[in-house]
C-alpha positions as CSV (number, residue, x, y, z in Angstrom):
1,M,-4.9,18.3,8.3
2,N,-1.1,20.2,7.8
3,Q,0.3,20.1,4.6
4,G,3.9,18.4,5.7
5,Q,2.0,15.8,8.2
6,G,2.2,11.8,7.2
7,R,5.6,12.9,5.5
8,P,9.0,11.8,7.0
9,P,11.1,15.3,7.5
10,I,13.6,16.3,4.1
11,D,16.8,14.6,4.3
12,V,19.8,17.1,5.7
13,R,21.4,15.9,2.6
14,E,18.9,17.0,0.1
15,F,19.7,20.7,1.3
16,E,23.3,20.1,0.9
17,D,23.2,18.8,-2.2
18,Y,20.7,21.9,-3.8
19,V,23.0,24.4,-1.4
20,R,26.0,23.1,-3.3
21,R,24.2,23.2,-6.7
22,A,22.5,26.2,-6.1
23,E,25.6,28.3,-4.8
24,A,27.6,27.5,-8.0
25,R,24.8,28.5,-10.6
26,F,24.8,31.7,-8.3
27,A,28.7,32.4,-8.7
28,A,28.4,31.9,-12.6
29,D,25.6,34.1,-13.0
30,A,26.8,37.4,-14.4
31,H,23.1,39.8,-13.6
32,P,24.6,42.8,-11.4
33,E,21.1,41.9,-9.4
34,T,22.1,38.5,-8.8
35,A,25.7,39.2,-7.6
36,Q,24.7,41.3,-5.4
37,L,22.2,39.2,-3.7
38,F,24.5,36.6,-4.0
39,A,27.0,38.6,-2.0
40,L,24.5,39.5,0.3
41,Y,23.9,35.9,0.7
42,R,27.7,35.0,1.5
43,E,27.8,37.6,4.2
44,L,24.6,35.2,5.8
45,R,25.5,31.8,5.2
46,L,28.9,33.4,8.0
47,R,26.3,34.5,9.9
48,F,24.4,31.7,9.9
49,E,27.5,29.1,10.9
50,R,28.7,31.4,13.6
51,D,24.8,31.3,15.1
52,L,23.5,28.4,14.1
53,G,27.1,25.7,13.7
54,A,28.9,25.4,10.5
55,D,27.7,21.5,10.0
56,S,24.0,22.3,11.5
57,R,21.0,21.2,9.7
58,D,19.5,24.8,10.7
59,A,22.3,26.6,9.0
60,I,22.0,24.3,6.1
61,V,18.1,24.6,5.9
62,S,18.9,28.4,6.4
63,R,21.3,29.0,3.7
64,A,19.1,27.0,1.3
65,A,15.7,29.7,2.0
66,A,17.8,32.1,1.3
67,L,19.1,30.5,-2.0
68,M,15.9,29.8,-2.9
69,L,14.7,33.7,-2.0
70,I,17.5,34.5,-4.5
71,Q,16.3,31.8,-7.0
72,C,12.5,33.5,-7.0
73,R,14.0,37.0,-7.8
74,A,15.9,35.5,-10.4
75,E,13.2,33.2,-11.8
76,S,11.1,36.6,-11.6
77,R,13.5,38.9,-13.7
78,D,13.0,36.6,-16.2
79,A,9.7,36.0,-16.4
80,H,9.3,39.4,-17.1
81,D,12.6,40.6,-19.0
82,P,13.1,37.3,-21.4
83,P,16.0,37.8,-23.3
84,G,16.5,39.0,-27.0
């Protein structure tokens, strides 16, 4: 059985909520790597919107996936380089 089998697809509003929160968090993150990744994300966002349609589910899911990658990198970095 596939992992997602038997469950309804995630509502696009959940992706939209995640995207809004993540964009705000990463826009405020002063770490140079995060700032660089977020700048690249902004370029990708325009491409997703152009290629997939600004209001499409595919565009919002693509944005969420790109933001999740930034989040994973930031969490990995923080785990290896704790403040102090």
